[in-house]
C-alpha positions, -999 to +999 in steps of 0.1 A: -374+289-187-396+287-217-411+253-221-418+232-252-455+239-247-450+277-250-429+272-282-456+250-297-483+275-288-464+303-305-458+282-336-495+273-337-512+305-327-486+332-334-486+348-299-478+342-262-489+359-230-497+380-212-466+377-190-455+396-159-428+423-162-436+449-136-459+453-106-490+472-116-485+503-095-448+505-106-459+502-143-484+530-139-457+552-124-431+543-151-457+549-178-464+584-165-427+591-161-420+581-197-450+601-210-439+632-189-401+630-194-395+613-228-424+619-251-425+657-250-389+659-263-381+651-299-359+621-303-322+629-307-320+600-332-344+618-356-345+654-344-326+664-376-349+646-399-382+653-417-407+625-417-439+615-435-456+611-400-445+639-377-452+622-344-427+595-353-398+618-344-412+618-308-424+581-304-400+561-325-369+543-311-367+561-278-348+532-263-318+547-281-319+578-258-339+567-227-319+545-203-352+536-185-368+524-217-336+505-228-337+486-195-374+478-198-370+464-234-338+445-225-351+430-193-344+393-190-381+385-184-387+396-220-354+385-235-354+349-221-386+342-241-373+359-272-341+337-272-363+306-269-382+317-301-355+335-321-323+318-310-295+330-287-285+361-306-312+388-306-315+424-317-339+451-306-343+470-339-373+492-333-396+506-306-427+528-307-449+544-281-486+538-287-505+566-271-543+566-276-570+588-261-608+590-263-618+598-298-588+583-315-597+558-342-592+520-340-562+504-356-576+482-385-566+445-387-532+442-404-500+422-406-467+440-399-448+420-427-416+438-434-424+472-418-422+491-451-439+523-441-456+548-463-429+546-489-428+508-492-391+506-482-387+473-463-371+476-429-364+439-426-354+411-449-346+375-440-310+364-446-321+341-474-345+367-488-382+373-482-401+382-450-380+381-419-392+367-386-399+395-362-414+392-327-431+421-311-433+426-274-464+448-266-460+462-231-489+479-213-485+508-189-522+515-185-551+490-184-559+475-218-591+457-227-618+461-254-631+493-239-597+508-232-579+506-266-571+469-262-552+448-287-568+419-305-552+391-325-565+365-350-547+333-337-532+311-364-535+337-392-497+339-396-498+303-409-515+316-441-485+338-450-488+373-464-525+379-469-538+398-500-549+434-498-575+453-518-576+491-525-593+512-499-599+549-492-575+566-468-600+566-440-607+529-443-571+517-451-543+503-430-524+533-416-538+555-445-517+536-471-546+530-494-550+492-488-569+469-465-569+432-459-591+414-485-605+392-458-626+403-429-625+387-394-655+382-372-656+387-334-655+349-331-622+348-349-606+376-329-590+371-296-594+402-274-565+406-251-569+420-216-535+432-204-529+449-171-502+476-165-468+458-163-477+429-185-465+421-220-477+400-250-455+385-277-466+380-313-452+374-347-452+399-376-476+379-398-503+373-372-532+396-380-538+421-352-554+455-345-567+476-316-600+490-305-609+527-299-611+539-263-647+540-251-641+553-215-643+591-214-610+608-204-591+576-205-558+571-223-537+541-234-500+541-229-482+511-244-449+504-261-443+480-290-407+466-292-395+447-322-369+420-321-351+398-347-323+373-348-290+389-356-287+373-391-317+394-402-310+422-426-321+455-410-327+483-435-316+461-464-318+488-490-294+511-471-295+537-443-304+569-462-341+570-452-366+544-440-402+538-451-415+569-433-387+592-447-368+593-414-330+598-420-310+570-404-275+583-398-280+582-360-300+550-360-287+516-350-300+482-337-293+473-301-280+438-291-301+424-262-288+388-262-259+368-274-234+380-300-238+403-330-210+387-349-232+378-378-250+411-380-244+432-412-260+465-401-253+494-377-252+488-339-258+512-311-250+508-274-277+512-248-278+548-235-267+560-201-256+532-178-265+505-202-288+474-201-284+468-163-311+455-140-344+471-144-348+471-106-325+501-104-349+522-125-379+508-107-364+520-074-356+554-088-392+558-101-407+546-068-386+571-048-397+599-070-434+593-064 
């Protein structure tokens, strides 16, 4: 169970973890399996749709078509902590593979806010209006530290709300959108996270975070970010024509991972294949295939 001390830490610092999800060797094998079997094929959710960022039709929301990924992101070891922080009714509304290789640029410090994309179309809105509370689970399938594309956070930065941005050139802006945080953060303010394969970290959408470039030659980072909200959150509040990256949403839906979706006003999708059953089944399948 999640204790009061963990809830207090999340409230104060905006993150929790890392926590154990899979044994290290199993996570390495599953990461390779996902990279080999899932990522080379365009997502059936978005295969019919153009997008502002072409790779998104391969890396976005693959839990909607991969039973293995759906099991990982719906596993009770993740979900039990989410229900303690978000309440009993929880939706998985987005996931992304984060693949990084030597030579790829760092991810600049940023807040996720309402996930509005290149077109500034909000993906989330709180039921009472404004910025919704999203919790991201960042799951590592390869070693992650400062030299291997590791994630960093600025603990407590979420308590300052939405931080101002200033204009910036494409190369020096957040995701090429032409803006950067007005405030800079020193190494002393950043918390570098060391996460082994099979571990995950939770953080809120307003905590400032980013990632480092990979410094080891021939290394690559395989990680997944999964986004969760309470079921009273408005998902795609402006409608389901396209999202902030231009992806057409007729095949998209949020997935219930805990409780009831009775209060949800959006589109739901069931878990693919054999559903959200025990992850151990897929772990055994992956181990036997090695």
